[in-house]
C-alpha positions as CSV (number, residue, x, y, z in Angstrom):
1,M,86.9,111.9,61.8
2,K,87.0,114.9,64.5
3,V,88.6,115.0,67.7
4,V,88.2,117.8,70.0
5,I,90.9,118.0,72.8
6,D,91.6,120.2,75.5
7,S,93.9,122.5,74.6
8,A,95.8,122.4,78.3
9,I,96.7,118.7,77.6
10,P,100.7,118.7,77.0
11,Y,102.9,116.9,74.1
12,I,99.5,116.2,71.9
13,S,99.7,118.9,69.5
14,G,100.3,117.6,65.9
15,V,100.3,114.0,66.9
16,L,96.3,113.5,65.6
17,E,96.2,115.8,62.8
18,P,97.3,113.2,60.2
19,Y,94.3,111.3,61.2
20,F,91.7,113.6,62.4
21,E,90.3,116.9,62.3
22,V,91.6,118.2,65.7
23,V,90.2,121.3,67.5
24,Y,91.6,122.7,70.9
25,K,89.6,124.6,73.3
26,A,90.1,125.3,76.8
27,G,88.7,122.1,79.0
28,A,85.8,124.4,80.8
29,E,84.5,125.9,77.6
30,I,83.9,123.1,75.5
31,S,80.1,123.1,74.7
32,N,77.5,120.7,73.2
33,R,77.7,122.7,70.1
34,D,81.6,122.4,69.6
35,I,81.3,118.6,69.8
36,A,78.2,117.9,67.7
37,D,79.9,116.1,64.8
38,A,83.0,115.2,66.8
39,D,83.7,111.5,67.2
40,A,86.1,111.5,70.1
41,L,87.2,113.9,73.1
42,I,90.4,114.0,74.9
43,I,89.8,116.1,78.2
44,R,90.6,117.0,81.5
45,T,88.8,117.5,85.1
46,R,87.8,120.9,83.5
47,T,85.3,119.5,81.4
48,R,82.1,118.1,83.2
49,V,81.0,115.1,81.1
50,C,77.2,114.9,81.2
51,R,74.1,114.4,79.3
52,E,73.7,117.9,78.3
53,L,77.2,117.8,77.2
54,L,77.1,114.6,75.1
55,E,73.3,114.8,73.8
56,G,72.6,114.7,70.3
57,T,76.6,114.4,69.2
58,K,78.4,111.8,67.1
59,V,81.2,111.4,70.3
60,R,81.6,107.5,70.7
61,F,84.9,107.7,72.6
62,I,86.5,110.0,75.4
63,A,89.9,109.5,76.7
64,T,90.6,111.7,79.8
65,A,94.2,112.8,80.9
66,T,93.3,112.0,84.4
67,I,93.6,108.8,87.0
68,G,89.7,109.1,87.8
69,C,86.5,109.8,86.0
70,D,84.6,111.6,88.4
71,H,83.8,114.4,86.4
72,I,82.3,112.0,84.1
73,D,78.5,110.2,83.9
74,I,79.9,107.2,83.2
75,E,76.5,105.5,83.6
76,Y,75.0,107.9,80.8
77,C,78.0,107.2,78.4
78,N,77.3,103.1,78.9
79,R,73.7,103.9,77.9
80,Q,74.9,105.4,75.0
81,N,77.8,103.1,74.0
82,I,80.2,105.6,74.6
83,V,83.8,104.1,75.2
84,V,85.6,106.2,78.3
85,C,89.3,105.5,79.0
86,S,91.2,107.4,81.8
87,A,94.9,107.3,82.6
88,P,95.1,105.4,86.1
89,G,98.6,105.8,87.7
90,C,100.1,107.8,85.3
91,N,101.2,110.2,87.8
92,A,101.3,108.1,91.1
93,R,105.2,108.9,91.3
94,G,104.6,112.4,90.9
95,V,102.0,112.1,93.8
96,L,104.4,109.9,95.9
97,Q,107.0,112.3,95.6
98,W,104.4,115.2,96.6
99,V,103.7,113.1,99.7
100,A,107.2,112.7,100.4
101,A,107.9,116.1,100.5
102,V,105.3,116.7,102.9
103,L,106.4,113.7,104.9
104,H,109.9,115.3,105.5
105,H,108.4,118.8,106.2
106,F,106.7,117.2,108.9
107,I,109.2,114.9,110.3
108,A,111.7,118.2,110.4
109,T,110.0,120.5,111.9
110,T,108.8,118.1,114.6
111,N,112.4,117.0,115.4
112,T,111.5,113.3,115.3
113,S,111.9,110.3,112.8
114,P,109.8,108.2,110.8
115,Q,110.3,105.4,113.3
116,E,108.2,107.5,115.8
117,H,105.1,107.1,113.6
118,T,102.4,105.3,112.3
119,L,101.5,106.1,108.9
120,G,97.7,105.3,107.7
121,V,97.2,105.1,104.0
122,V,93.6,105.2,102.9
123,G,93.4,103.8,99.3
124,V,96.0,101.4,98.4
125,G,95.8,101.6,94.5
126,N,98.5,102.8,92.0
127,V,99.4,105.9,94.5
128,G,98.5,104.5,97.9
129,S,100.6,101.2,97.1
130,L,103.6,103.3,96.2
131,V,103.3,105.5,99.4
132,S,102.9,102.5,101.5
133,Q,105.8,100.8,99.9
134,Y,108.3,104.1,100.1
135,A,106.7,104.8,103.7
136,R,107.8,101.3,105.1
137,H,111.3,101.4,103.6
138,W,111.5,104.7,105.1
139,G,110.9,103.1,108.6
140,F,107.4,104.4,109.0
141,R,105.0,101.8,110.3
142,T,102.0,101.5,107.9
143,M,98.4,100.6,108.3
144,E,96.5,100.3,105.2
145,C,92.7,100.8,104.5
146,D,91.1,99.9,101.5
147,P,87.5,98.3,101.8
148,P,87.4,97.3,98.1
149,R,90.4,95.8,97.9
150,Q,89.7,93.9,101.2
151,R,86.4,92.5,100.0
152,R,88.1,91.3,96.4
153,E,91.5,89.8,98.0
154,G,91.2,89.6,101.9
155,G,94.5,90.2,103.5
156,E,95.8,92.7,106.3
157,F,93.8,95.7,105.6
158,Y,92.5,97.9,108.6
159,T,89.2,99.8,109.0
160,I,88.8,103.7,108.8
161,A,88.2,103.7,112.6
162,E,91.3,101.5,113.3
163,V,93.5,103.8,111.2
164,A,91.7,106.9,112.7
165,Q,92.5,105.8,116.1
166,Q,95.9,104.2,115.8
167,C,97.7,106.7,112.9
168,D,99.7,110.0,113.9
169,I,99.5,110.2,110.1
170,I,97.0,109.8,107.4
171,T,97.1,110.1,103.7
172,L,94.3,109.8,101.5
173,H,94.4,108.3,98.2
174,T,90.8,107.6,97.2
175,P,88.9,108.3,94.6
176,L,85.5,110.3,95.2
177,D,81.9,108.5,95.0
178,S,79.2,108.0,97.2
179,T,81.0,105.8,99.7
180,T,84.5,108.2,100.1
181,H,82.7,111.9,100.0
182,H,83.2,113.2,103.3
183,L,85.4,110.1,104.6
184,I,86.9,112.2,107.4
185,D,83.8,114.0,108.7
186,G,83.4,115.6,112.0
187,Q,82.5,112.8,113.8
188,L,85.6,110.8,112.8
189,L,87.8,113.9,113.5
190,E,86.6,113.3,116.9
191,S,88.4,110.2,117.3
192,I,91.7,111.4,115.8
193,N,93.9,112.7,118.2
194,K,94.7,116.6,117.4
195,E,98.4,116.3,117.0
196,T,97.5,114.0,114.0
197,L,98.7,115.1,110.4
198,I,95.9,114.4,107.7
199,I,97.2,114.5,104.0
200,N,95.0,114.8,101.2
201,A,96.2,114.6,97.6
202,S,92.9,112.6,96.5
203,R,90.0,114.5,96.1
204,G,88.8,117.9,97.9
205,G,85.4,116.1,98.8
206,V,86.8,113.3,100.6
207,V,88.0,115.3,103.5
208,D,84.9,117.5,105.2
209,N,87.0,121.0,104.8
210,R,84.8,122.8,107.0
211,A,85.0,120.2,109.7
212,I,88.7,119.9,109.6
213,L,88.8,123.5,109.9
214,Q,86.7,123.5,113.2
215,S,88.9,120.5,114.4
216,G,91.8,122.3,115.1
217,H,93.6,119.4,113.2
218,R,97.0,119.6,111.0
219,Y,96.4,118.9,107.7
220,A,98.5,119.3,104.3
221,F,96.3,119.3,101.4
222,D,96.9,119.8,97.5
223,V,92.7,119.1,96.8
224,W,89.9,121.3,98.4
225,E,86.5,121.3,98.3
226,D,84.9,124.3,96.0
227,E,88.3,124.8,94.7
228,P,89.4,127.2,93.0
229,N,87.6,129.1,95.5
230,I,89.4,128.1,98.8
231,D,88.7,129.4,102.2
232,G,91.1,131.7,103.1
233,K,91.0,130.6,106.9
234,L,91.3,126.8,105.5
235,L,94.2,128.0,103.4
236,A,96.0,129.9,106.2
237,Q,95.9,127.4,108.5
238,A,97.2,124.4,106.3
239,M,100.3,123.1,107.5
240,I,101.0,122.8,103.6
241,A,98.7,124.3,101.1
242,T,99.0,123.6,97.3
243,P,97.1,124.1,94.2
244,H,95.9,120.4,93.0
245,I,99.6,120.0,91.3
246,A,100.5,117.1,93.1
247,G,100.5,114.7,90.3
248,Y,101.6,117.8,87.9
249,S,105.3,116.2,87.1
250,I,106.6,116.0,83.7
251,Q,106.5,112.5,83.3
252,G,103.2,112.2,84.8
253,K,101.9,114.7,82.4
254,A,103.3,112.7,79.3
255,N,102.4,109.4,80.5
256,A,98.6,110.8,80.7
257,T,98.8,112.2,77.4
258,A,100.4,108.9,76.2
259,M,97.9,106.6,77.7
260,C,95.1,108.7,75.9
261,V,96.4,108.7,72.5
262,Q,97.3,104.6,72.9
263,A,93.4,104.2,73.9
264,L,92.3,106.3,71.0
265,S,94.8,104.3,68.6
266,T,93.2,101.2,69.8
267,F,89.8,102.3,69.4
268,F,90.0,103.7,65.9
269,D,92.6,101.3,64.6
270,L,95.2,103.9,64.0
271,P,99.2,103.2,64.2
272,L,99.7,104.8,67.5
273,G,99.7,102.2,70.0
274,G,103.3,102.6,71.2
275,W,103.4,106.6,70.9
276,Y,105.2,108.4,73.8
277,P,106.3,112.4,73.6
278,Q,109.5,112.8,72.2
279,G,112.1,114.4,74.4
280,I,110.6,113.0,77.7
281,T,112.6,110.3,79.7
282,P,110.4,108.1,81.7
283,T,111.0,107.5,85.2
284,S,113.5,105.2,86.7
285,P,112.0,103.6,89.9
286,N,114.5,104.1,92.7
287,L,113.9,103.1,96.6
288,L,115.7,106.1,98.2
289,S,116.8,105.6,101.8
290,W,115.2,108.3,104.3
291,S,118.6,110.1,104.4
292,E,118.9,110.3,100.8
293,L,115.5,111.5,100.6
294,C,116.3,114.4,103.0
295,D,119.4,115.3,101.2
296,S,117.7,115.3,98.0
297,I,114.0,116.2,98.4
298,T,114.1,120.0,98.7
299,T,116.5,120.4,95.6
300,N,114.2,118.5,93.7
301,Y,110.9,119.7,94.8
302,D,110.9,122.4,97.1
303,I,107.1,122.1,98.4
304,L,107.1,125.3,100.8
305,R,107.7,127.5,98.2
306,D,104.5,126.1,96.3
307,S,102.5,126.4,99.8
308,N,103.8,130.1,100.2
309,T,102.7,131.2,96.9
310,L,99.3,129.6,97.4
311,K,98.7,130.9,100.3
312,Q,100.0,134.5,99.3
313,S,98.0,134.3,96.3
314,G,94.8,131.8,97.1
315,S,92.6,133.9,94.7
316,D,94.8,132.9,91.9
317,F,94.5,129.1,92.6
318,E,93.3,128.3,88.8
319,S,96.0,130.7,87.4
320,L,98.6,128.6,89.6
321,R,97.6,125.3,88.6
322,N,97.3,125.9,85.1
323,N,100.5,127.6,84.7
324,Y,102.3,125.2,87.0
325,N,106.2,124.7,85.9
326,Y,105.9,120.7,85.8
327,R,108.1,118.9,88.2
328,K,110.9,116.4,87.1
329,E,110.7,112.7,89.1
330,Y,113.8,111.7,90.1
331,F,112.6,108.6,92.2
């Protein structure tokens, strides 16, 4: 059997060689020819999986070391009976800690306290639910918006219009699909107070980047439309700007790789079901107080350093992302 693997996926080298012919290649360069005789594919968002890539190949299993699958044509894969697995929740605590760093910076620069703010969490899945839990614990009033969950579960969820009108911080944690593309658009921005901070660590297309630039709102972005080619003015005006690395933690990357290996192991009946990278310690959850967070966050993650680096070298977006020094999760 043969598997083609994105060469930037960490911790996986040597793991599958006893069972597969393994080919490593840069994700953006993986082609139809490369996978013609491959049984499996392990990728990240750099590989756009579509009919043109898969047609005529032997591929019957795809694992993506990412929380989402918007880079994969799922309908085509389903029609071809190709199994697709992702790694939902793998980097949730890494993104939580990125959001915590943004909130800490915002509170410090506005000389306020969490109790003075209402935080809207849009998308309450693996990441959003953690953000909401910690934000409430830290003293923020929280409002949760998640239409799919509301339809499934009922409960106390708010509409995006209610969040726009009542929250002075909005943080986005949705997948990107037809219902969330430009969820924050020019029309909605008109109903949002100019002092409101909009945080996006989900997908760039969830926010109409041109509209937010023109609106004058405050924003902290880790994800961008048209990345890695970021509009210079958009970058310059951001309160916080990072190169799509919110979830780039040691444990997040280890979790993603482990979930891919374990899913592949199940599909091909290999003895790797409990595999996890050696030398990596999974995060022990710790519900820090706000004062504990303020005392520790900059030491553990200096978000301004990442932001200043990107703002000074916007054209190096892809290099900064590819060569990022993974952070260690600490709560």
